[in-house]
N, C-alpha and C positions, 0 to 999 in steps of 0.2 A: 576856712576856719575863722578868718577875720569877720566874715558876715555873721557867723554864729555868735561870736563874742559880742558883736555890736547888737545883735538881737537880744542878748541877755543883759545888755547895758554894762558890759565889762570889757577890759582890755585883754588881749591875748597874753600879756605879761602878768596879769593879775593872778596871784596864787589860787584864788577862788575859782578861776577858770581852768588853769592848766593842771592843778593837782588832781581833780577828779579824772581827767583824761589819763594822767600818768598812772593813777591807781587802777583804772579800768584796763589799761594796757598790761599792767603787771598781773591782774586777775586773769586775763585771757591767756597770758603766758603760763600761769599755773594750770588753767583748764587744759591747755595744749599738752603740757608735760604729763598731767594726770591721765589724759586720754591715751597717750602713747605708752608711758612707762608702767602705769597700773593696768593699761588696756591689754597688753600681751599676757599679763598674769591672769586677768579675768578670762581672756580668750582661751588660754590653755585649759583653765579650770572647766569651761563650758564643754570642752571636747572629751573630758575624762570618761563619761559613760560609754563612749564609743571606742575607747583605747584598748580594751582587752588586756593582754599581757604587758602592754607598754604603760599602764597607768602609773605604776610606781616610778618608772623612769621619768615620766613627764612631771610628776610631783617633785622629784629630786632636782630637775632642771630649774625649778623656780626658787630653790633654796637660797641662793646668794642675795636675792632681792625681795624675798617674800615680805619681810617686816617693813622695809623702807618704802615699799610701794604704797602702803596705806597713808603715808605722810601727805601725799598730794591732796587727797580728798579733804582731810582734816584741815590742812593749811588754807585751802581754797575757801572752805566754808567760814572759818574764823576770820579770814581776811575780808571776805565780802560782808559779813555781819558788822565788822568794825568800821568799814569805809562807808557802806550804804545801808544804814540801819532801817530807814523807811522802806526801801525796796525789799529788804529781807523780811520785814514784818508782813508786807503784802504777799510776797512770794510764798513764805512758809504757811500763811493762812490758806492760800489756794492749793498749794502742793503738799498738804499735810501727809496724805497717804503715800505718795511716792517717796517723800523724805523718810517716812517710817520704814518703807521697804529697803531703802539704802542703808539705814542704820542697822536694821536687822541683819542684812547681808554682811555688813562689816563685822558685826558681832559673831555671827556663825562662822565666817571664814577664819577669823583669828583663833577662835576656840577650837574649831575642827582641825586646823593645821597643826597646832601645838599638841593636841591630844593624839592625833594620828601618829606623830613621831614616837610616841611612847606606848603604842598599842601593837598588838599582833592579832593574826587570825581574823575572825568575823568582826571584831571590834575595830580593827584597822580599816576594814572595808566600810563599816558604818560611818566612821569619821570622814573617810574620803567622800562618801555620798553626801554627808552634811556640808563638806567644803564646796561641793558642786552646787548644792541647794543655796548656800549663802551667796555664791558667785552669781547664780541666776537671779536671785532677789535683787542684788546690787545692780546688775546690768538692766533688768527690767525697770527698776526705780529710776535709773539715769535716763533710760529711753523714754519713760513716761514723762519725766521732767522736760526733756527735749520736745516731746510731742505736744505737751501743754503750751510751751513757749511758741511752737510753730503755729498752733491754732489760736494764739493770743488769749489763752485761758478761757475760751468759750466753753460752756458746759452743756450745750444741747447734745442729745444722744449721738448724732452723727459726728460731731467734733470729738466727743469722748472716744468713740470707736476708732476714729482716725488716729487719735493720739496713742491708743493702745497698739494699733498696727505699726506705727512708727517705733514704739517700744520693742516690738518683736523684730523689726528690721535692724535695730541697734544690736540685738543679740547676734544676728548674722554678721554684722560688721566686726564685733568683738571676736567672734569665733574665727572670722577670716584673719584678723590681726594675730591671734594666737597660732593659727595654722601656719601662717607665713613665717612667724618667728621660729616655729619648730623646723620648718623647711631650711631656714638659714642656720639654725643653731645645731641641729642633730649631726653627729659625726658620721662619716661615710660607712663605718662598720655597722651602723644601725639603719641599713637601707630600708628595711621593712617599715620602720617608724617614719622615715622621711617620705616613703611612697604613700603611706597612709595620710600624712599631713598634706601632701600635694593633692590627694583626692578630696580631703576636707576643704582645702582652699578653693578648689575648682567648683565645688558644690555651693559654697557660700558667697563666692565673688559676685555672682549675678544678683543674689538676694540682697547683698550689701549695697550694690549699686542702685538697685530699685528703691531701697529704703532711703538712701541719701537723696535721690531725686524726688521721692515722695515728700521729704522734709522741705525741699525747695518749693515744690508745688503748693504745699500747705501754707508756707510763709506768704507766697504771692496771692493765693486765693482767699486766705483768711484776713489779710491785712491790705486794704486798698492802697494805703500810703506806701507800703513796701512794693506793691505791684507797679505803681507809677514811678517809684524810685528806680526800679529795674528797667522800665520801658522807656524812660526818657532817652532821647537821641544821644545826649552826651554820655550817658552811663551804659547804654546798651552795648557800646563797643568794648566795655570792660566785662560786663556780666555774661554776655553770650560766649565770648572766648573762654571765660572761666569755666562755664558749664561744659563746653566742648573739651576743654583740657581734662577735666575730671573724668568724663566719659572715656576719653582716649587713654588715660592712665589705667582705668579698669580693664580696657581691652588689652593693653600691653601686659598687665599683670597676668591675665589669662593665657596669653601667648607664651610668656616667659616661663610659666609653670610647667609647660611641656618639656622644657630643657633644664629645669632647675637642678636635676640630679647629676648633671654632667660635670660641673665644677663649682667652686665656692662662690665665685662672683655671680654666676647665674642664679645661685640659691639666695644671695643677698638682695638682688635687684627688686624682686616683687615686694619684699618687706619695705625697702626704701621708697618705692613708688607709692605704696599705701600710706606711708608717713606723709608724703607730699600731698596726697588726697586729703588727709586729715587736716593738715595745715591750711589748705585751700578752703575746706569746708568750714573750719572755725573762723577764718578770715571773712568768708562770705556771710556767715551768720552775724558776725560783729558789724560788718558793713550794712547789712539789711536793717538791723535794730537801731543802729546809731542815729541820734544821740539818746535813745531811750533805753531804760532797763525794763520797764513795763510799757509796752507800746501804747502811745497816745495818752498815757497816764502819768508816768514818772520818768523824767529825764535823769541824766547823771547828776545834775546840779540840784534837782528837786529831792534827790534821795539821800543827800548828805545831811548830817545833823550838827556836827561840830567841826568847824574849820581848824580849831586847835588840835583835836584828835587826829584829823587828817594830816596836818602838818607833821605831827610826831610820827605817824605811820610812814609818811613819805621819806622823812629823814632816816628812819629805821630801815626802810626798804632799800634806800640808796647804799647803806652799809652792808646789809645782810644779803641782798640778792646776788651781788657778784661772788661773795664767799660761798653762798649756797650753790650757785651754778658750777663753780670750780669743784666743790666737794662732790656733787652728784655726777659731774663729768668723770671724776675718779671712780666713784662707786659703780657707775654704769659703763665704765670704759671698755669692757669686753663683751658688751651686749650683742655686738655685730660679729663676734668671732665664732668660728666653727669650733665646737667642743671636741677636742681630739681624745 
């Protein structure tokens, strides 16, 4: 870190150096919280067309967190826009259509969920279908964004196709997260729903693992600098065990799913292991891109516009973030509990 500060002509104690780092760490925390806490909501929604008689029960399980889950996406976008306006201008210009898909998905999800609560009969089924459609749009948009980052925004047909394939694999990962949450959450008296969720999880686990490793492959093959960053002797001892750990966690999830119906803890473990996979994946992506926001184009320090604005946001973050974490710890306090 000292070498990087010297390269920029700054001291590591200079606010211009450490404030962008602190803000980026806070942003990745928001990304991680959104991927987990909004992720299981999206995952359950993606499974609705296959739920049959359990569809209403699955929608009801989302009720306590349905509205607050959208908070993470909104906060993350506003925070990124305020801290790194130059990077946002570039990214939004390149990722216009994926952002539109995400915005459309958020709109459809919120409208459909509220109107479904107040409808009956075929109209209730229509709003449920619209809720699934909005969730699919949102997940595909997020996966498309991830895919474009993985191929470094290259627009040749092969890269575009690969980005879309990554988007489809993200759908599988979200469906896996939703299925594992159902396995953990569903009460024993609803054994048929739990058995169905276990079947969904086993079908999506391998697809999700394939997609995650496809993202890693795209990062290395599309960006020479990232490939060499991984392949250096000093870093290979960290990168290779990280990949092996992620692969091992997916194998453990699949093994544990065979016994998830036996007791509460065996039902919780696959979900907890997938959360660890998500943490490792986000950390790996951050490590690969650092110190850039747009690889080889815009670093953290190139992307800021006003040091005064950043200083205000850092102080605000220092006060708000602990309160926010305590509040959401209370809101999501029973997310791991079996619903009796």
